[in-house]
C-alpha positions in Angstrom: 11.9 -214.6 181.5 9.4 -217.0 180.2 8.6 -217.5 176.5 5.2 -218.7 175.3 3.7 -219.2 171.8 1.4 -216.2 171.1 -1.6 -218.5 170.7 -1.3 -219.3 174.4 -2.2 -215.7 175.3 -3.8 -213.9 172.4 -5.8 -211.4 174.4 -2.9 -210.2 176.5 -0.6 -210.1 173.4 -3.2 -208.0 171.5 -3.6 -205.6 174.4 0.2 -205.2 174.7 0.5 -204.6 170.9 -2.2 -202.0 170.9 -0.4 -200.0 173.5 2.6 -200.0 171.2 1.0 -200.1 167.8 3.1 -197.4 166.3 6.0 -199.9 166.4 4.2 -201.8 163.6 2.9 -198.7 161.9 -0.6 -198.8 163.2 -2.7 -196.0 164.8 -6.1 -197.5 165.1 -6.7 -200.5 167.4 -5.7 -204.0 166.2 -8.2 -206.8 166.4 -7.6 -210.5 166.6 -7.8 -210.9 162.8 -5.2 -208.2 162.1 -3.0 -209.4 164.9 -2.2 -212.4 162.8 -0.9 -210.2 160.0 1.8 -209.0 162.3 2.3 -211.9 164.7 1.0 -215.1 163.0 0.4 -218.1 165.2 3.1 -220.8 164.7 6.0 -218.4 164.5 5.2 -215.7 167.1 6.0 -215.5 170.8 5.3 -213.7 174.0 8.2 -212.9 176.4 7.0 -212.5 180.0 8.5 -211.3 183.3 6.3 -213.1 185.7 2.8 -212.4 184.5 3.7 -209.2 182.7 4.4 -209.1 178.9 7.9 -207.7 178.2 8.0 -208.2 174.4 6.3 -209.8 171.4 8.4 -211.2 168.6 8.1 -213.3 165.4 10.6 -215.3 163.5 10.3 -216.2 159.8 12.8 -218.4 158.1 13.5 -217.5 154.5 12.4 -219.8 151.6 13.2 -220.1 148.0 15.5 -217.2 147.0 15.3 -215.9 150.6 16.7 -219.2 151.9 20.0 -217.7 153.2 18.1 -215.1 155.2 15.6 -214.9 158.1 13.4 -212.0 159.3 12.0 -211.0 162.6 9.7 -208.4 164.1 9.8 -207.3 167.8 7.6 -205.0 169.8 8.9 -203.9 173.2 9.7 -200.8 175.3 12.2 -202.8 177.3 16.0 -203.0 176.6 16.1 -206.3 178.3 13.1 -207.5 176.2 14.8 -206.4 173.0 18.0 -208.1 173.9 16.3 -211.4 174.9 14.1 -211.4 171.8 17.0 -210.8 169.4 19.2 -213.4 171.2 16.5 -216.0 170.7 15.9 -215.1 167.0 19.7 -215.0 166.3 20.2 -218.5 167.9 17.3 -219.8 165.8 18.8 -218.3 162.7 22.2 -219.8 163.4 20.7 -223.2 164.0 19.1 -222.9 160.6 22.4 -221.8 159.0 21.0 -218.4 157.9 23.6 -215.9 156.8 21.7 -212.7 157.3 19.0 -211.7 159.8 16.7 -208.8 158.8 14.2 -206.5 160.5 12.6 -203.1 159.8 12.0 -199.9 161.8 9.9 -196.8 161.1 12.0 -193.6 161.2 10.0 -192.0 164.0 10.9 -194.9 166.3 14.4 -193.5 167.0 15.0 -195.3 170.4 14.4 -198.7 168.9 16.6 -197.9 165.9 19.5 -196.9 168.2 18.9 -199.9 170.4 19.1 -202.3 167.4 22.3 -200.6 166.2 23.8 -201.1 169.6 23.1 -204.8 169.3 25.0 -204.9 166.0 22.3 -204.3 163.4 23.2 -202.2 160.4 20.9 -200.0 158.3 21.3 -201.4 154.9 18.6 -199.2 153.2 16.5 -196.3 154.1 13.4 -195.5 151.9 13.2 -191.7 152.1 9.9 -190.1 153.1 7.7 -193.2 152.7 6.4 -193.0 156.4 4.0 -190.3 157.5 3.0 -189.4 161.1 1.6 -186.3 162.7 2.0 -184.4 159.4 5.7 -185.2 159.2 7.6 -187.6 156.8 10.1 -190.2 158.0 12.3 -192.8 156.4 11.6 -196.6 156.5 14.8 -198.4 157.6 15.7 -201.9 156.6 18.3 -203.3 159.0 20.4 -206.5 158.9 23.0 -208.4 160.8 25.6 -210.6 159.2 25.7 -214.0 161.1 28.4 -215.6 159.0 31.1 -215.1 161.7 29.0 -217.3 164.1 29.8 -220.5 162.2 32.9 -222.6 163.0 33.9 -223.8 160.6 32.3 -221.3 158.2 29.4 -222.3 156.0 30.6 -223.3 152.5 28.2 -223.4 149.6 30.4 -224.0 146.5 27.5 -223.4 144.2 26.7 -220.0 145.7 28.4 -218.1 142.9 27.3 -216.4 139.7 25.6 -218.7 137.2 22.7 -220.3 139.2 20.1 -218.5 137.1 21.7 -218.1 133.6 19.6 -216.4 131.0 18.5 -218.7 128.2 18.8 -217.6 124.6 15.3 -217.0 123.2 14.0 -215.5 120.0 12.3 -212.1 120.4 8.7 -211.5 119.5 8.4 -210.0 116.0 6.5 -206.7 115.3 4.3 -206.8 118.5 1.4 -204.4 118.8 1.6 -203.4 122.4 -1.0 -201.6 124.5 -1.6 -200.9 128.2 -4.8 -202.0 129.8 -6.4 -202.9 133.2 -5.9 -206.4 134.7 -8.7 -209.0 134.3 -9.0 -212.2 136.4 -8.8 -214.3 133.2 -5.3 -212.9 132.6 -4.0 -214.9 135.6 -3.5 -218.3 133.9 -1.6 -216.7 131.0 0.6 -214.6 133.4 1.2 -217.7 135.5 2.4 -219.7 132.5 5.1 -217.3 131.4 6.2 -216.1 134.9 7.8 -219.5 135.5 10.1 -219.3 132.5 13.7 -219.2 133.7 14.5 -215.8 132.1 11.6 -214.4 134.2 12.2 -216.3 137.4 15.8 -215.1 137.5 14.5 -211.5 137.8 11.8 -211.8 140.5 12.0 -212.4 144.2 10.1 -215.7 144.3 10.3 -219.0 142.4 13.4 -221.1 142.2 13.2 -223.0 138.9 11.3 -223.0 135.6 7.9 -224.6 136.0 7.6 -224.1 139.7 4.7 -221.9 140.8 6.2 -218.7 142.4 3.3 -217.8 144.8 0.1 -219.4 146.1 -2.6 -219.5 143.4 -5.4 -218.0 145.3 -3.5 -215.4 147.3 -2.9 -213.0 144.4 -6.6 -212.7 143.3 -7.6 -212.2 147.0 -5.2 -209.3 147.3 -6.4 -207.8 144.1 -10.0 -208.0 145.2 -9.2 -206.5 148.6 -7.4 -203.5 146.9 -4.0 -204.5 148.4 -2.6 -205.0 144.9 -3.3 -202.8 141.8 -2.1 -204.5 138.6 -1.6 -203.1 135.1 -1.1 -205.3 132.1 0.7 -204.9 128.8 -1.0 -206.8 126.0 0.2 -207.7 122.5 -3.0 -207.1 120.5 -1.7 -209.5 117.7 -1.9 -212.5 120.0 -4.5 -211.0 122.4 -2.6 -212.0 125.5 -0.8 -210.2 128.3 3.0 -210.1 127.9 3.9 -208.2 131.0 2.4 -207.0 134.3 3.3 -204.4 136.9 1.8 -204.4 140.4 1.4 -201.6 142.9 1.1 -203.1 146.4 0.4 -201.5 149.7 1.4 -202.1 153.3 -0.6 -203.0 156.4 1.1 -200.1 158.1 -1.3 -197.1 158.3 1.7 -194.8 158.4 2.7 -195.9 154.9 -0.6 -195.5 153.1 0.8 -192.6 150.9 3.5 -195.0 149.5 3.5 -198.3 147.7 5.9 -200.9 146.4 6.2 -202.0 142.7 6.8 -205.4 141.2 7.1 -206.1 137.5 7.8 -208.9 135.1 7.8 -209.4 131.4 7.4 -212.5 129.2 10.8 -213.8 128.1 10.4 -213.2 124.4 9.2 -209.7 124.9 12.0 -208.5 127.1 14.0 -205.6 125.6 11.1 -204.5 123.4 9.8 -201.6 125.5 7.2 -203.5 127.5 8.9 -202.7 130.8 9.1 -199.0 130.0 5.4 -198.8 129.1 4.5 -200.6 132.3 6.7 -198.5 134.5 5.3 -195.3 133.1 1.8 -196.6 133.5 2.5 -197.5 137.1 3.7 -193.9 137.8 0.4 -192.6 136.3 -1.6 -195.0 138.5 0.5 -194.0 141.6 -0.4 -190.3 141.1 -4.1 -191.2 140.6 -3.9 -193.1 143.9 -2.6 -189.9 145.5 0.7 -191.5 146.4 3.8 -189.4 147.4 6.4 -192.1 146.7 6.8 -195.6 145.2 9.7 -198.0 145.9 11.0 -201.3 144.6 13.9 -203.8 145.0 16.0 -205.5 142.4 18.8 -208.0 142.5 22.4 -206.9 142.2 23.7 -207.8 138.8 20.3 -207.4 137.0 21.6 -204.7 134.7 18.6 -204.4 132.3 16.2 -203.9 135.3 18.5 -201.4 137.0 18.8 -199.4 133.7 15.0 -199.4 133.3 14.4 -198.2 136.8 17.0 -195.5 136.6 15.5 -194.4 133.3 12.1 -194.0 134.8 13.4 -191.9 137.7 14.2 -194.3 140.6 17.2 -193.6 142.8 19.1 -196.1 144.9 18.2 -196.0 148.6 20.6 -198.7 149.9 21.0 -202.5 149.8 20.7 -205.5 152.0 22.7 -208.7 151.4 21.8 -212.4 151.5 19.6 -213.4 148.5 20.4 -216.5 146.5 20.2 -215.3 142.9 23.3 -215.1 140.8 25.1 -216.6 143.8 24.7 -214.6 147.1 23.8 -211.1 146.0 22.5 -207.8 147.5 18.9 -206.7 147.2 19.0 -203.1 146.0 16.2 -200.8 147.1 15.2 -197.9 144.9 12.7 -195.0 145.5 10.8 -192.6 143.3 9.3 -189.4 144.9 6.2 -188.2 143.1 5.8 -184.9 144.9 
């Protein structure tokens, strides 16, 4: 087999993907602009047998709290193409000293699910009923492979134990007057200021230290304007500032348009005062107004207050995938709420 960067043959890669678009959750044709959302130049590749494409795959190394993990996506109908693609991404992950390799499969794609299981991949979590095709509902499977046995001697990170993100004692806000409202673009600087506090950073999936910006400044607003993210804010009317935000965010997969993910964070001195409950209840109302059938989220193992909040608002655990660097190496717990 021959391996080429995808930018060397974009047209053939696009045509190959469009013939198998259900493997990435698409039904309508994929153009060059959307091709990059699934197989970005720089980390995506074409596997060829002679002049014929046998597989497309991408490899994404984890960063920040995802540093111990890597992710890949592969599209192929060929067992040999799948084996070769996974062999290449596994070798790349081991070279980068990744502990866990992750990928996702739509529930209707049973042959690929079974093929990945045969290659040693484990279903860590299955989000029930969040995929829809031909009038039927399917689960969304998150698979992983533990690579730690590949290292001789084993990888040792003495610091990878509880205590990396200790909570800081902080005085709670007094007599806040809380209300839920829609998001405004001028909220962003205020939200950005408190999201980097250590007590907030420790509970979200990006950012590594107080003061470091957890995501690209322009990306969030772009996604809000394109209706990929629907934010709701909780404001303290006494200070006239947002003190928490919850986001509903969608997927590029057309077969997942009736479900969305949820992300939430609350200002450090307002945690434990009911802000999270107000935001989660508001997100459920918004989800129903958006005609969703289910919403899902993930939370770090050991984040007791967040787990209690999500359970209180009706979420149920759907599985877990290991490998995040939070309070040491921890599991990412997935939870789902059915709205129907």
